[in-house]
C-alpha positions in Angstrom: 217.4 25.5 186.6 220.6 23.5 184.6 222.4 26.1 184.9 221.8 27.6 188.4 223.1 26.2 191.5 222.0 26.4 194.9 224.8 28.3 197.3 224.2 27.0 200.7 227.5 28.5 202.4 225.9 32.1 202.6 227.1 34.0 205.9 224.9 36.9 204.8 222.2 35.8 207.3 221.8 32.7 206.1 220.1 33.1 202.9 220.5 31.2 200.0 221.8 32.4 197.0 221.9 31.2 193.4 224.8 31.0 191.6 224.7 31.0 187.6 227.1 28.0 186.2 228.7 29.8 182.8 229.6 27.0 180.5 232.5 27.5 178.5 230.7 26.4 175.0 229.0 29.7 175.6 229.0 32.4 172.6 231.7 34.8 173.3 232.4 38.2 172.0 235.0 38.5 169.0 236.1 41.3 166.5 234.0 39.8 164.1 231.1 40.0 166.5 231.6 43.3 167.4 231.6 44.9 163.8 228.6 43.0 163.1 226.7 44.2 166.6 227.9 47.8 165.9 226.8 47.7 162.1 223.4 46.5 163.5 223.0 49.3 165.8 223.9 52.0 163.0 221.2 50.6 160.6 218.3 50.8 163.7 219.1 54.3 163.7 216.5 56.6 161.1 218.2 59.3 158.8 216.9 62.4 159.1 215.3 64.5 157.1 217.1 66.8 154.8 215.9 69.8 152.4 215.9 68.7 148.9 217.1 71.7 147.3 220.4 72.2 150.0 220.3 68.6 151.8 220.4 70.5 154.9 218.9 69.1 157.7 215.3 70.2 158.0 215.1 69.8 162.0 211.9 69.2 164.3 209.8 70.7 161.5 210.5 69.8 157.6 207.8 71.8 155.4 206.0 69.7 152.5 205.1 71.0 149.5 202.5 69.8 146.9 205.5 69.3 144.0 206.0 66.4 145.2 205.4 63.5 147.7 208.8 62.5 149.1 209.7 66.0 148.6 211.0 67.9 152.0 212.5 71.4 152.6 214.1 73.6 154.9 212.5 76.8 156.6 214.7 78.5 153.7 213.0 76.8 150.9 209.6 76.1 152.4 208.0 78.9 150.1 207.1 77.7 146.2 208.7 80.5 144.8 212.1 79.6 146.6 212.1 75.8 145.6 211.1 76.4 142.1 207.7 74.7 142.9 206.2 73.1 139.5 203.0 72.8 141.5 200.0 75.1 139.5 198.8 76.9 142.3 197.0 79.6 140.7 194.4 76.6 139.2 193.9 75.0 142.7 193.0 78.1 143.7 190.4 78.6 141.4 188.8 75.2 141.7 188.8 75.5 145.1 186.1 77.9 145.1 184.7 76.7 141.8 183.8 73.8 144.6 183.1 75.9 147.6 180.8 78.4 145.2 179.1 76.7 143.1 176.9 78.8 140.9 172.6 79.9 142.0 170.6 80.5 139.0 167.3 81.1 139.3 164.3 80.6 137.8 163.1 83.0 135.2 159.6 84.2 135.1 157.2 84.0 132.3 155.7 86.4 130.4 152.6 86.8 132.7 152.8 90.3 134.8 150.5 91.8 136.6 150.8 95.6 136.8 
């Protein structure tokens, strides 16, 4: 409470009011400080995601493709044919089917047949 004084001369319902003392040595805003503050505010803003092909803003929902980890696409370029995708979709589908549907081999019967 070093910087505050109690003002007993208040006429407002005889309540005490706390008044802050402002030192002349306190930091003041200068033109250089204003520029630094503006730069800090600008740097805090996050960059909006942009399409990898046309560099337009992707909007609320950017589309990711398997052809690249950091590649985002707009609604127009979200399809593999539109952005010249290098990912092998056909081979990927074959591998998934092979994993999900394993081959089942039945035991072969011997030569013992009963007529």
